[in-house]
C-alpha positions, 0 to 999 in steps of 0.5 A: 500500500502506497502512502497516497493510498493510505491517505485516501483510504483514511480520508474516505473513512473519516468522511464516512464516519462523519456521515454516519454521525448525521444518522444518530437520532437527535434524542440521543444527543439532547440529554444533560449527561451527553452534553456534559460528557461531550464538553468535558471530553473536548477539554480533556482532548485539548489538554492532552494535545497541549501536554503532548506538544509541549513536552513531547518530541517523538518518543521522548520527553523534552523539557525546553523553552516550550514549558516556561512559555506555556506557564507564561500563557497560563498565567496570562490566561488566568489574568484574562489577558487578550488572546493575542497578548497571550500568544505573543508573550509566550512566543517572546518568553520562548525566544528569550529563553532560547536566545540566552541558551537557558532552555534549548 
């Protein structure tokens, strides 16, 4: 199987799965428990993605400038700073740390 064939099969499978989702009866999705589970699942998956992208590099755990930059972003989000300020401050924090060689 070539790479392109695998990509095409995966894309078709994802499209088919999405179409099957439209066949689910609406009453299954209207419950309070279902809505809460979906909300918490989204937060959990996003948190896992952030954690993996912050400290992961292939199959290894790497502690570099991304971790303090995430801390800066977390503090600014807690202080309710605008999102653009959060992103720029985290980028500057990572750049300064890498520039001084503190967190390669």
